[in-house]
N, C-alpha and C positions, 0 to 999 in steps of 0.2 A: 466491486464498487466503481472502478474506473470505467468499466464498460456500461454499467447501469446509469452512470451519470453522463454518458455520452462523450467522455474525454477522448476515447479511442477514435471515434468518428470526427469529433470537432477539431482535434489537433492533428489528425492524420497519423496517429501513432500505430505502428505495426504491432500486432499482438505479441509476437516473439520478442521484440525489442522491449516491450513493457514487462514481459515475464523476466527477461534477463536483468532489467534494471531493478525490479523488485527483489530478485534473488541476490543481486549485488548489494543492495541496501541491507538485506537481512544478514548476509555474510559479514559485512563490515560494521554491524551495529555493536555497541558496547556490551561486553560480556559481564555485566554487573548483575547483582541478584534481583533488583527491582526495575529500574528504568532500562529494560532490555527490549529486544525485538517483540517478545510476546506482549509486553505492556503496551508498546507503541501500536501494535496491531489491534489489541483490545480497545484502546482509546479511539483509534480511527474507526473501527467497526461500530462502536457505540455512537460516536458523533454522526456517522453516516445514517444509522438507524433513527436517531433523534431528528435529524434535519430532513430526512425523507418523509 
């Protein structure tokens, strides 16, 4: 999503730093049964698909 939207190029984000940031967000996300990493990813992916 980030690469497809041009964020990596537009903001000069290195790919490995983006990957580490995403993994850090995933690792530190709340471990609850519904509003967890999987839910956040699904919502982000759906919004990306709708807006694209």
